[in-house]
N, C-alpha and C positions, 0 to 999 in steps of 0.2 A: 909667348904667354898672353893670356887674356887680360883685358882691362875693362873697366865699368863702362868706359865710353862706348864700347862696342854694342852694349845692351841697353845703358841708361843715358838720357840726355840730361836730366838733372834730378836732385833731391832736395827739396826745400821745405820750410815751414810757411804757413800763411797766417793770417791774423786771427784765424778761427780754431786754433787747436788742432789743425790739421797738417798732415805731411804730403806733400805733393811729389809723386814719383812719375817723372815722364820717361817713357821707353821710347827707344828707337823706332823708327816709323815700321821697319821690317818685322817688329814684333807685336804690332798693334792687332794683327789677326788673332793672335794667342789670347788676347785679352777678351775676345768676344765668345770663346769656347767655354762651355760650362765647366769641363774638366780644369781648364786653366784658371778660371775664377776661384773653383774650389781649392785648388792647390795653393793659390796667392793667399787666400784667406787663412789657410791652414798655416802656412809658414809665417804669416804676420802674427797670428794668434801665438805661435810658439815662441817667436823672437821677442815679442812685445809684452806677452803675459797679460797681466791685469791692466796694463797701459792701453791695451787695444780696446777701442770703442766700436768703430764702424768702418767699414770698406765700401767705397763708391768707385766703380770703374767706368771711365769715360773711353773715348776712342783710342787715346794713347796716353792717358794719365789716370794713375791710381791716387785717390783721394783717401787718406787713412786718418780718421779721426782718432785722437788719443786723449785720455783722461786728463793728463797734465804732462808738462815738460817735453814738448815736441822735439826740442834740440837733443835732448838725451836719447830720445827714440830714434832720431835720425842716426846718432852714433851706434846704436845697437843693429839698425838695419844695414849700415855701411859695413860693420864689423862682419855681419852674417854673409853679406854679398862678397867681401874679401875673402872670407873663408871659402866659400863655394867655388870662386874663381881660382883660388890656390888649389883646391883639391881637383878642380877640372884639369888645370894645368899639369899637376903631378900624374893624373891619370892618362893623359896624353902623352907625357913623356914616357911614361912606362909602356904604352902601347907602341910607341915608336921603337923602343929598345927591343921589345918582343918582336917586332917585325924586321929589325936589322939582324936579329939573331938566327932567323930562319933561313 
């Protein structure tokens, strides 16, 4: 099963209504790609809705400015990540079962 630590170093709030999401070093290259930036912004907009204000992308850190309640937004982000990891795990389990049946 996958866990967040494989992909994310930390998610925390700073004192400027921003959420800092640090990714593992092996994913930092994806943050430089235009398609990666677009997808990240799309996901954050969907997950946070009206709370989303701005996205800044550094070498391996996403800085997500929110209108208010960064801790509540972190909870939403964590719930989304957990859901995606669970779906990925189920998909991989299903693929494993199909391979063993062949």
